[in-house]
Residue frames as a rotation matrix with the C-alpha (Angstrom) as fourth column:
MET 1
0.949 0.236 -0.207 71.25
0.300 -0.486 0.821 -9.44
0.094 -0.842 -0.532 3.52
GLU 2
-0.092 -0.977 0.193 74.17
0.638 -0.207 -0.741 -7.13
0.764 0.055 0.643 4.19
PHE 3
0.871 0.351 -0.344 74.83
0.479 -0.447 0.755 -5.45
0.112 -0.823 -0.558 7.53
ASN 4
0.003 -0.861 0.509 77.26
0.448 -0.454 -0.770 -2.55
0.894 0.230 0.385 7.96
LEU 5
0.820 0.232 -0.523 78.33
0.565 -0.181 0.805 -1.67
0.092 -0.956 -0.279 11.50
ILE 6
0.042 -0.788 0.615 80.51
0.011 -0.615 -0.788 1.24
0.999 0.040 -0.018 12.57
ILE 7
0.701 0.047 -0.712 81.96
0.704 0.110 0.701 1.09
0.111 -0.993 0.044 16.09
THR 8
0.075 -0.672 0.736 83.63
0.249 -0.702 -0.667 4.29
0.966 0.233 0.115 17.17
GLY 9
0.948 0.138 -0.286 85.18
0.307 -0.176 0.935 5.47
0.078 -0.975 -0.209 20.40
VAL 10
0.486 -0.846 0.218 88.54
-0.791 -0.532 -0.300 6.22
0.370 -0.026 -0.929 21.94
GLY 11
-0.203 -0.694 -0.691 91.42
-0.240 0.719 -0.652 3.94
0.949 0.033 -0.313 22.87
GLY 12
-0.963 -0.251 0.100 90.84
-0.172 0.283 -0.944 1.81
0.209 -0.926 -0.316 25.92
GLN 13
-0.316 0.921 0.228 87.03
-0.907 -0.223 -0.357 1.67
-0.278 -0.320 0.906 25.58
GLY 14
-0.461 0.085 0.883 86.96
-0.071 0.989 -0.132 -1.81
-0.885 -0.123 -0.450 24.05
GLY 15
0.329 0.620 -0.712 85.74
-0.743 -0.295 -0.600 -0.93
-0.582 0.727 0.364 20.56
LEU 16
-0.305 -0.526 -0.794 88.11
-0.899 0.435 0.057 -3.39
0.316 0.731 -0.605 18.87
THR 17
-0.955 0.020 0.294 87.08
-0.133 0.861 -0.490 -6.19
-0.263 -0.507 -0.820 21.23
LEU 18
-0.109 0.994 -0.023 83.43
-0.285 -0.053 -0.957 -5.39
-0.952 -0.098 0.289 20.53
SER 19
0.199 0.157 -0.967 83.98
-0.974 -0.074 -0.213 -5.68
-0.105 0.985 0.138 16.76
ARG 20
-0.754 -0.526 -0.393 85.52
-0.558 0.829 -0.039 -9.13
0.347 0.190 -0.919 17.33
ILE 21
-0.717 0.576 0.392 82.56
-0.070 0.501 -0.863 -10.24
-0.693 -0.646 -0.319 19.47
VAL 22
0.286 0.866 -0.411 80.07
-0.551 -0.202 -0.810 -9.20
-0.784 0.458 0.419 16.75
GLY 23
-0.057 -0.406 -0.912 82.29
-0.984 0.177 -0.017 -10.70
0.168 0.897 -0.409 14.03
ASN 24
-0.948 -0.314 0.051 82.51
-0.316 0.916 -0.248 -14.04
0.031 -0.251 -0.967 15.84
ALA 25
-0.360 0.901 0.244 78.74
-0.125 0.212 -0.969 -14.03
-0.925 -0.379 0.036 16.44
ALA 26
0.377 0.493 -0.784 78.10
-0.805 -0.244 -0.540 -13.40
-0.458 0.835 0.305 12.71
MET 27
-0.439 -0.606 -0.663 80.56
-0.828 0.560 0.037 -16.13
0.349 0.566 -0.747 11.66
HIS 28
-0.843 0.198 0.499 78.80
-0.198 0.749 -0.632 -18.50
-0.499 -0.632 -0.593 14.07
GLU 29
0.187 0.982 0.030 75.67
-0.175 0.064 -0.982 -17.94
-0.967 0.179 0.184 11.93
GLY 30
0.103 -0.228 0.968 77.61
0.763 0.642 0.069 -18.70
-0.638 0.732 0.240 8.76
TYR 31
0.964 0.246 -0.105 77.93
0.137 -0.790 -0.597 -15.15
-0.230 0.561 -0.795 7.40
ASN 32
0.124 -0.905 0.406 80.95
0.830 -0.130 -0.543 -13.81
0.544 0.404 0.735 5.56
VAL 33
0.845 0.109 -0.524 82.55
0.449 -0.677 0.583 -11.24
-0.291 -0.728 -0.621 7.87
ARG 34
0.067 -0.834 0.548 84.98
0.718 -0.341 -0.607 -8.44
0.693 0.434 0.576 7.05
ILE 35
0.781 0.102 -0.616 86.49
0.562 -0.546 0.621 -6.19
-0.273 -0.832 -0.484 9.72
GLY 36
0.053 -0.779 0.625 88.64
0.636 -0.457 -0.622 -3.11
0.770 0.430 0.471 9.17
GLU 37
0.576 0.093 -0.812 90.10
0.783 -0.348 0.515 -0.73
-0.235 -0.933 -0.273 11.74
THR 38
0.212 -0.537 0.816 91.47
0.262 -0.773 -0.577 2.78
0.942 0.336 -0.023 11.87
LEU 39
0.500 -0.093 -0.861 93.45
0.863 0.137 0.486 3.49
0.073 -0.986 0.149 15.01
GLY 40
0.654 -0.400 0.642 94.64
-0.341 -0.914 -0.221 6.75
0.675 -0.074 -0.734 16.48
MET 41
-0.591 -0.781 0.201 96.85
-0.516 0.175 -0.839 6.61
0.620 -0.600 -0.506 19.54
SER 42
0.147 0.882 -0.447 94.59
-0.143 0.466 0.873 3.89
0.979 -0.064 0.195 20.80
GLN 43
-0.170 -0.227 -0.959 96.26
0.859 0.443 -0.258 3.51
0.483 -0.867 0.120 24.19
ARG 44
-0.805 -0.309 -0.506 95.98
0.537 -0.743 -0.400 7.24
-0.252 -0.594 0.764 24.86
TYR 45
-0.044 0.920 -0.388 92.36
0.378 -0.344 -0.860 8.10
-0.925 -0.185 -0.332 24.18
GLY 46
-0.808 -0.207 -0.551 92.97
-0.418 -0.456 0.785 8.54
-0.414 0.865 0.282 20.46
SER 47
0.140 0.919 -0.368 90.17
-0.947 0.016 -0.322 7.87
-0.290 0.394 0.872 17.97
VAL 48
-0.846 -0.273 0.458 89.38
-0.146 0.945 0.294 4.24
-0.513 0.182 -0.839 17.24
LEU 49
0.061 0.851 -0.521 87.08
-0.930 -0.142 -0.341 3.27
-0.364 0.505 0.783 14.38
SER 50
-0.743 -0.200 0.639 86.04
-0.017 0.960 0.281 -0.28
-0.669 0.198 -0.716 13.43
TYR 51
-0.167 0.680 -0.714 84.18
-0.985 -0.079 0.154 -1.16
0.048 0.729 0.683 10.26
LEU 52
-0.758 -0.026 0.652 82.39
-0.153 0.978 -0.139 -4.48
-0.634 -0.205 -0.746 10.41
ARG 53
-0.145 0.708 -0.691 80.41
-0.989 -0.104 0.101 -5.91
0.000 0.698 0.716 7.53
PHE 54
-0.814 -0.103 0.571 78.66
-0.132 0.991 -0.009 -9.23
-0.565 -0.082 -0.821 7.31
GLY 55
0.236 0.889 -0.392 76.28
-0.824 -0.031 -0.566 -10.94
-0.515 0.457 0.725 4.94
GLU 56
0.823 0.100 0.559 76.08
0.143 0.916 -0.375 -13.72
-0.549 0.388 0.740 2.36
GLU 57
0.363 -0.711 0.602 78.59
0.905 0.115 -0.410 -12.04
0.223 0.694 0.685 0.05
VAL 58
0.978 -0.161 -0.132 80.82
-0.105 -0.928 0.356 -9.37
-0.180 -0.335 -0.925 1.57
TYR 59
0.629 -0.760 0.160 84.26
0.676 0.435 -0.595 -8.81
0.383 0.483 0.788 0.07
SER 60
-0.315 -0.750 0.581 85.59
0.301 -0.660 -0.689 -5.57
0.900 -0.042 0.434 1.54
PRO 61
-0.309 0.187 -0.932 85.59
0.951 0.048 -0.306 -4.27
-0.013 -0.981 -0.193 5.13
LEU 62
-0.965 -0.188 -0.181 85.20
0.202 -0.977 -0.062 -0.65
-0.166 -0.096 0.982 4.10
ILE 63
0.001 0.998 -0.069 81.84
0.897 -0.032 -0.441 1.04
-0.442 -0.062 -0.895 4.51
GLU 64
-0.449 -0.088 0.889 80.95
0.678 -0.681 0.275 3.82
0.582 0.727 0.365 2.08
GLU 65
-0.987 0.151 -0.049 79.86
-0.094 -0.803 -0.589 7.19
-0.128 -0.577 0.807 3.44
GLY 66
-0.374 0.927 -0.032 76.14
-0.927 -0.374 0.006 7.14
-0.006 0.032 0.999 4.29
GLU 67
-0.020 0.342 -0.940 75.98
-0.555 0.778 0.295 3.32
0.832 0.527 0.174 4.18
ALA 68
-0.943 -0.320 0.086 76.22
-0.243 0.492 -0.836 2.25
0.226 -0.809 -0.542 7.85
SER 69
-0.097 0.910 -0.403 73.26
0.335 0.411 0.848 0.20
0.937 -0.053 -0.344 9.05
LEU 70
0.887 0.322 -0.331 74.19
0.381 -0.107 0.918 0.92
0.260 -0.941 -0.218 12.68
MET 71
-0.091 -0.903 0.421 76.70
-0.132 -0.408 -0.904 3.03
0.987 -0.138 -0.082 14.56
LEU 72
0.742 0.133 -0.658 77.66
0.624 0.223 0.749 2.13
0.246 -0.966 0.083 18.11
ALA 73
0.154 -0.666 0.730 79.43
-0.036 -0.742 -0.669 5.23
0.987 0.077 -0.138 19.42
LEU 74
0.221 -0.158 -0.962 81.17
0.887 0.443 0.131 4.55
0.406 -0.883 0.238 22.72
GLU 75
-0.471 -0.390 -0.791 82.08
0.647 -0.762 -0.009 8.25
-0.599 -0.516 0.612 22.95
PRO 76
0.451 0.886 -0.110 79.80
0.556 -0.375 -0.742 11.12
-0.699 0.273 -0.661 21.79
ALA 77
0.313 -0.365 -0.877 82.30
-0.562 -0.815 0.139 13.39
-0.766 0.449 -0.461 20.00
GLU 78
-0.767 -0.596 0.237 83.52
-0.215 0.588 0.779 10.34
-0.604 0.547 -0.580 18.05
ALA 79
-0.046 0.837 0.545 79.95
0.739 0.395 -0.545 9.83
-0.672 0.378 -0.637 16.81
LEU 80
0.732 0.307 -0.608 80.05
-0.041 -0.871 -0.489 13.35
-0.680 0.383 -0.626 15.39
ARG 81
-0.150 -0.914 -0.377 83.52
-0.648 -0.197 0.736 12.83
-0.747 0.354 -0.563 13.91
ASN 82
-0.924 -0.240 0.298 82.28
-0.003 0.783 0.623 9.75
-0.382 0.574 -0.724 12.04
ALA 83
-0.080 0.989 -0.122 78.77
-0.127 -0.132 -0.983 10.98
-0.989 -0.064 0.136 11.13
ARG 84
-0.278 -0.080 -0.957 79.71
-0.919 -0.268 0.289 10.82
-0.279 0.960 0.001 7.43
PHE 85
-0.984 -0.120 -0.128 79.05
-0.151 0.951 0.270 7.06
0.089 0.285 -0.954 7.55
LEU 86
-0.542 0.840 0.019 75.43
0.362 0.254 -0.897 7.63
-0.758 -0.479 -0.442 8.55
GLY 87
-0.939 0.342 0.032 72.53
-0.103 -0.372 0.923 8.03
0.327 0.863 0.384 6.14
LYS 88
-0.278 0.932 0.235 68.73
-0.872 -0.347 0.345 8.08
0.403 -0.109 0.909 6.16
GLY 89
0.532 0.533 -0.658 68.49
-0.317 0.846 0.429 4.33
0.785 -0.020 0.619 6.77
SER 90
-0.448 -0.813 -0.373 71.06
0.139 0.348 -0.927 4.30
0.883 -0.467 -0.043 9.59
HIS 91
0.839 0.544 -0.025 70.56
0.119 -0.139 0.983 4.20
0.531 -0.828 -0.181 13.34
ALA 92
-0.239 -0.940 0.244 73.09
-0.120 -0.221 -0.968 5.68
0.964 -0.260 -0.060 15.80
ILE 93
0.824 0.346 -0.448 73.35
0.391 0.225 0.892 4.54
0.409 -0.911 0.050 19.41
ILE 94
0.030 -0.806 0.591 75.51
-0.014 -0.592 -0.806 6.98
0.999 0.016 -0.030 21.34
ASN 95
0.124 -0.131 -0.984 76.97
0.960 0.268 0.085 6.73
0.252 -0.954 0.159 24.82
ALA 96
0.635 0.206 0.744 76.33
0.134 -0.979 0.156 10.14
0.760 0.001 -0.649 26.44
TYR 97
0.830 -0.474 -0.293 79.57
0.347 0.027 0.938 10.04
-0.436 -0.880 0.187 28.43
PRO 98
0.874 -0.483 0.058 82.16
-0.251 -0.550 -0.796 12.51
0.417 0.681 -0.602 27.10
ILE 99
0.523 -0.830 -0.194 85.85
0.748 0.339 0.570 11.69
-0.408 -0.444 0.798 27.36
HIS 100
0.948 -0.158 -0.277 87.77
-0.225 -0.947 -0.228 14.94
-0.226 0.279 -0.933 27.07
THR 101
0.546 -0.822 0.159 91.08
0.723 0.368 -0.584 15.04
0.422 0.434 0.796 25.25
ALA 102
-0.220 -0.731 -0.646 94.11
0.897 -0.412 0.160 17.04
-0.383 -0.544 0.746 26.34
THR 103
-0.854 -0.163 0.493 93.20
0.418 -0.780 0.465 19.74
0.309 0.604 0.735 23.80
THR 104
0.112 0.939 0.326 89.63
0.253 -0.345 0.904 20.17
0.961 -0.019 -0.276 25.10
LEU 105
0.481 0.049 -0.876 90.79
0.867 0.127 0.483 20.10
0.134 -0.991 0.019 28.73
VAL 106
-0.429 -0.721 -0.544 93.22
0.752 -0.619 0.228 22.98
-0.501 -0.311 0.808 28.20
GLY 107
0.309 0.710 -0.633 90.69
0.215 -0.701 -0.680 24.91
-0.926 0.074 -0.369 26.11
LYS 108
-0.716 -0.607 -0.346 92.48
-0.233 -0.261 0.937 24.66
-0.659 0.751 0.045 22.74
GLU 109
-0.812 0.562 -0.159 89.42
0.011 0.287 0.958 22.91
0.584 0.776 -0.239 21.27
ARG 110
-0.428 0.759 0.491 85.78
-0.897 -0.288 -0.336 23.17
-0.113 -0.584 0.804 22.30
TYR 111
-0.962 0.220 0.161 84.04
0.216 0.976 -0.042 19.92
-0.166 -0.005 -0.986 23.17
PRO 112
-0.605 0.789 0.109 80.55
-0.327 -0.371 0.869 20.01
0.726 0.490 0.482 21.59
GLY 113
-0.483 0.534 0.694 77.56
-0.821 -0.001 -0.571 19.82
-0.304 -0.846 0.439 23.92
LEU 114
-0.824 0.199 0.531 75.64
0.187 0.979 -0.076 16.54
-0.536 0.036 -0.844 24.09
ASP 115
0.230 0.966 -0.117 72.49
0.222 -0.170 -0.960 18.28
-0.948 0.194 -0.254 22.83
GLU 116
0.181 -0.265 -0.947 74.43
-0.834 -0.551 -0.005 19.63
-0.521 0.791 -0.321 19.84
ILE 117
-0.831 -0.556 0.005 75.71
-0.490 0.736 0.467 16.15
-0.263 0.386 -0.884 19.04
ARG 118
-0.486 0.733 0.476 72.25
0.435 0.675 -0.595 14.60
-0.758 -0.082 -0.647 19.33
GLU 119
0.422 0.697 -0.579 70.74
-0.115 -0.593 -0.797 17.34
-0.899 0.403 -0.170 17.17
ALA 120
-0.136 -0.575 -0.806 73.43
-0.906 -0.256 0.336 17.16
-0.400 0.777 -0.487 14.46
ILE 121
-0.962 -0.254 0.099 73.21
-0.206 0.914 0.350 13.38
-0.179 0.317 -0.931 14.13
GLY 122
-0.327 0.929 0.170 69.42
0.367 0.291 -0.883 13.47
-0.871 -0.227 -0.437 14.48
LYS 123
0.198 0.338 -0.920 69.33
-0.664 -0.644 -0.380 15.48
-0.721 0.686 0.097 11.23
ILE 124
-0.541 -0.505 -0.673 70.88
-0.836 0.409 0.365 12.48
0.091 0.760 -0.643 9.47
CYS 125
-0.401 0.313 -0.861 69.27
-0.046 0.932 0.360 9.43
0.915 0.184 -0.360 11.07
LEU 126
0.744 0.668 -0.028 67.52
-0.083 0.134 0.987 7.99
0.664 -0.732 0.155 14.13
VAL 127
-0.388 -0.894 0.223 69.49
-0.295 -0.109 -0.949 8.45
0.873 -0.434 -0.221 17.36
ASP 128
0.822 0.412 -0.392 69.34
0.289 0.292 0.912 6.83
0.490 -0.863 0.121 20.79
MET 129
-0.211 -0.894 0.395 71.57
-0.098 -0.383 -0.919 8.68
0.972 -0.233 -0.007 23.24
PHE 130
0.887 0.461 0.001 71.92
-0.117 0.223 0.968 7.57
0.446 -0.859 0.252 26.83
ASP 131
0.097 -0.874 0.476 74.60
-0.978 -0.172 -0.117 7.38
0.184 -0.454 -0.872 29.54
PHE 132
0.750 0.139 -0.646 75.39
-0.199 0.980 -0.020 3.72
0.630 0.144 0.763 28.93
GLN 133
-0.300 -0.948 -0.104 78.64
-0.095 0.138 -0.986 4.11
0.949 -0.286 -0.132 30.88
ARG 134
-0.367 0.233 0.901 76.70
-0.910 -0.291 -0.295 4.70
0.194 -0.928 0.319 34.10
GLU 135
0.721 0.688 0.080 74.86
-0.693 0.716 0.087 1.41
0.003 -0.118 0.993 33.58
ALA 136
0.521 -0.608 -0.600 78.04
0.003 0.704 -0.710 -0.46
0.854 0.368 0.368 32.62
ASP 137
-0.393 -0.730 0.558 79.80
-0.544 -0.305 -0.782 0.86
0.742 -0.611 -0.277 35.74
LYS 138
0.245 0.576 0.780 77.21
-0.966 0.210 0.148 -0.97
-0.079 -0.790 0.608 37.89
ILE 139
0.998 0.068 -0.015 78.37
-0.070 0.983 -0.170 -4.26
0.003 0.171 0.985 36.34
ASN 140
0.150 -0.989 0.010 81.97
0.671 0.109 0.734 -3.54
-0.727 -0.103 0.679 35.26
PRO 141
0.273 -0.010 -0.962 83.17
-0.334 -0.939 -0.085 -0.39
-0.902 0.344 -0.260 33.42
ARG 142
-0.688 -0.682 -0.248 84.78
-0.483 0.175 0.858 -2.56
-0.542 0.710 -0.450 30.73
THR 143
-0.542 0.564 0.623 81.43
0.639 0.758 -0.130 -4.03
-0.546 0.328 -0.771 29.65
LEU 144
-0.298 0.441 -0.846 80.27
-0.294 -0.886 -0.358 -0.76
-0.908 0.142 0.394 28.01
GLY 145
-0.679 -0.037 -0.733 80.41
-0.733 -0.029 0.680 -2.06
-0.046 0.999 -0.008 24.42
VAL 146
-0.903 0.346 -0.253 78.61
0.297 0.931 0.212 -5.32
0.309 0.116 -0.944 25.19
LEU 147
-0.456 0.764 -0.456 75.91
0.488 -0.213 -0.846 -3.44
-0.744 -0.609 -0.276 27.11
MET 148
-0.284 0.310 -0.907 75.39
-0.623 -0.779 -0.071 -1.15
-0.729 0.545 0.414 24.09
LEU 149
-0.870 -0.038 -0.492 75.34
-0.416 0.590 0.692 -4.19
0.264 0.806 -0.529 21.80
GLY 150
-0.766 0.621 -0.165 72.60
0.622 0.651 -0.434 -5.68
-0.162 -0.435 -0.885 24.01
TYR 151
-0.267 0.653 -0.709 70.65
-0.001 -0.735 -0.678 -2.43
-0.964 -0.180 0.196 23.74
ALA 152
-0.496 0.016 -0.868 70.95
-0.828 -0.309 0.467 -2.42
-0.260 0.951 0.167 19.93
PHE 153
-0.950 0.147 -0.277 69.93
0.044 0.937 0.345 -6.09
0.310 0.316 -0.897 19.81
GLY 154
-0.598 0.745 -0.296 66.93
0.588 0.156 -0.794 -5.38
-0.545 -0.648 -0.531 22.06
LYS 155
-0.152 0.498 -0.854 65.85
-0.395 -0.823 -0.409 -2.60
-0.906 0.275 0.322 19.68
GLY 156
0.620 0.408 0.670 65.93
0.336 0.634 -0.697 -5.07
-0.709 0.657 0.256 16.78
LEU 157
0.779 -0.341 -0.525 68.94
-0.577 -0.718 -0.389 -3.37
-0.245 0.606 -0.757 15.15
VAL 158
-0.398 -0.917 0.041 71.36
-0.857 0.387 0.341 -6.33
-0.328 0.101 -0.939 15.12
PRO 159
0.461 0.702 -0.543 70.25
-0.865 0.492 -0.098 -9.12
0.198 0.514 0.834 12.75
LEU 160
-0.558 -0.627 -0.544 71.78
-0.378 0.775 -0.506 -11.94
0.739 -0.077 -0.669 14.79
LYS 161
0.460 0.700 -0.546 70.38
0.182 0.528 0.830 -14.43
0.869 -0.481 0.115 17.29
ARG 162
0.709 -0.123 0.695 70.83
-0.669 -0.429 0.607 -13.88
0.224 -0.895 -0.386 21.02
GLU 163
0.847 -0.393 0.358 72.64
0.123 0.800 0.588 -17.22
-0.518 -0.454 0.725 21.40
SER 164
0.541 -0.680 0.494 75.07
0.715 0.062 -0.697 -16.15
0.444 0.730 0.520 18.65
LEU 165
0.471 -0.354 0.808 75.94
-0.397 -0.903 -0.164 -13.02
0.788 -0.243 -0.566 20.65
TYR 166
0.804 -0.177 0.568 76.63
-0.493 0.336 0.803 -15.27
-0.332 -0.925 0.183 23.65
GLU 167
0.742 -0.536 0.402 78.82
0.619 0.779 -0.105 -17.42
-0.257 0.327 0.910 21.41
GLY 168
0.539 -0.526 0.658 80.62
0.266 -0.635 -0.725 -14.30
0.799 0.566 -0.203 20.14
ILE 169
0.600 -0.286 0.747 81.45
-0.756 -0.507 0.414 -13.40
0.260 -0.813 -0.521 23.76
ARG 170
0.817 -0.255 0.516 82.65
-0.090 0.829 0.552 -16.97
-0.569 -0.498 0.654 24.45
LEU 171
0.681 -0.542 0.492 84.86
0.731 0.452 -0.512 -17.05
0.055 0.708 0.704 21.36
THR 172
0.463 -0.459 0.758 86.38
0.139 -0.807 -0.574 -13.61
0.875 0.371 -0.310 21.96
LEU 173
0.283 -0.278 0.918 86.91
-0.816 -0.573 0.078 -13.30
0.504 -0.771 -0.389 25.71
ARG 174
-0.769 -0.561 -0.306 88.61
-0.249 0.704 -0.665 -15.42
0.589 -0.434 -0.681 28.35
GLY 175
-0.282 0.698 -0.658 86.28
0.527 0.686 0.502 -17.63
0.802 -0.205 -0.561 30.42
LYS 176
-0.495 0.072 -0.866 86.45
0.846 -0.189 -0.499 -15.52
-0.199 -0.979 0.033 33.58
LEU 177
-0.907 0.152 -0.393 85.00
-0.187 -0.981 0.053 -12.55
-0.377 0.121 0.918 31.64
TRP 178
-0.785 0.619 0.023 82.02
0.323 0.378 0.868 -14.44
0.528 0.688 -0.497 30.21
GLU 179
-0.224 0.782 -0.582 79.61
0.973 0.210 -0.092 -14.08
0.050 -0.587 -0.808 33.10
VAL 180
-0.315 0.051 -0.948 80.05
0.392 -0.902 -0.179 -10.33
-0.864 -0.428 0.264 33.56
ASN 181
-0.905 -0.041 -0.423 79.61
-0.345 -0.508 0.789 -9.75
-0.247 0.861 0.445 29.82
PHE 182
-0.639 0.764 -0.089 76.54
0.587 0.559 0.585 -11.98
0.497 0.322 -0.806 29.64
ARG 183
-0.114 0.578 -0.808 75.07
0.885 -0.311 -0.347 -9.81
-0.452 -0.754 -0.476 32.43
ALA 184
-0.586 -0.178 -0.791 75.94
-0.055 -0.965 0.257 -6.64
-0.809 0.194 0.555 30.50
LEU 185
-0.965 0.259 -0.031 74.32
0.005 0.138 0.990 -8.00
0.261 0.956 -0.134 27.32
GLU 186
-0.321 0.893 -0.316 71.12
0.878 0.405 0.255 -8.83
0.355 -0.196 -0.914 29.21
ARG 187
-0.195 0.206 -0.959 71.13
0.627 -0.725 -0.283 -5.43
-0.754 -0.657 0.012 30.97
GLY 188
-0.886 -0.177 -0.429 71.40
-0.199 -0.691 0.695 -3.71
-0.419 0.701 0.577 27.58
ILE 189
-0.745 0.667 -0.013 68.44
0.358 0.416 0.836 -5.71
0.563 0.618 -0.549 26.29
GLU 190
-0.129 0.676 -0.726 66.45
0.980 -0.024 -0.197 -4.71
-0.150 -0.737 -0.659 29.41
LEU 191
-0.479 -0.135 -0.867 67.29
0.245 -0.969 0.016 -1.03
-0.843 -0.205 0.498 28.90
SER 192
-0.998 0.063 -0.020 66.08
-0.035 -0.236 0.971 -1.19
0.057 0.970 0.238 25.29
ARG 193
-0.409 0.903 -0.130 62.60
0.697 0.402 0.594 -2.03
0.589 0.152 -0.794 26.55
ASP 194
-0.340 0.247 -0.907 62.30
0.786 -0.454 -0.418 0.88
-0.516 -0.856 -0.039 29.02
C-alpha cells in the first residue's frame, strides 16, 4: 500500500499543520512517512504545497505528476495550479472559497470561476467541491484543513483509522486545540454522508 497526498492552499490556511497531522496519524499506524513542502510567501497568501507519502516502503517525499491518490485543496485556484499531480485514479476535494491575491484584486490577473475550476479538474479525476470554509467558520476558521480531512476520511479516501486521526491531532497540536479540531473532524465526516 502506498498513499500519495497533495495538500495545497495559501499561506495562513494551515496546510503545513494538516500535513503534520496526517503524517503523525500514519506513523501511529506504523507506516513510513515522507513529507515535502514547497512554500511561496507563506505568511502573505503565497502558494503552499505539501507532498505527503506513506506506506510500507516510501523513500522520497516527491509525488510524480498524475500520481496523487488525493488532493486536499484549501483554496480553489491552488487546486488548478497543482492539477498536474492528479490522474485518472486521483480524487480532488476542493474548498470552494476563493482567496484573491493582490494581482487578481487589482485586475492584473483574472481569477478563474469556481465552475471553470470544477470542470477543468473534473476532466482529470473525481472532484468534490464545497464551501468547507463556511462550515469550519461555525466551529473555528482555523479548523478548515481538519474538517476537509474528516470529509475525505468519511468518503473512504484516507486509508487510516479514525482513532489514528485523533492521535495525529493530539501529537501535532497543543492540548487546548484538541477539542475544537476533534469537532471539526467529526463535522467533516458528517458532511461526507449528506
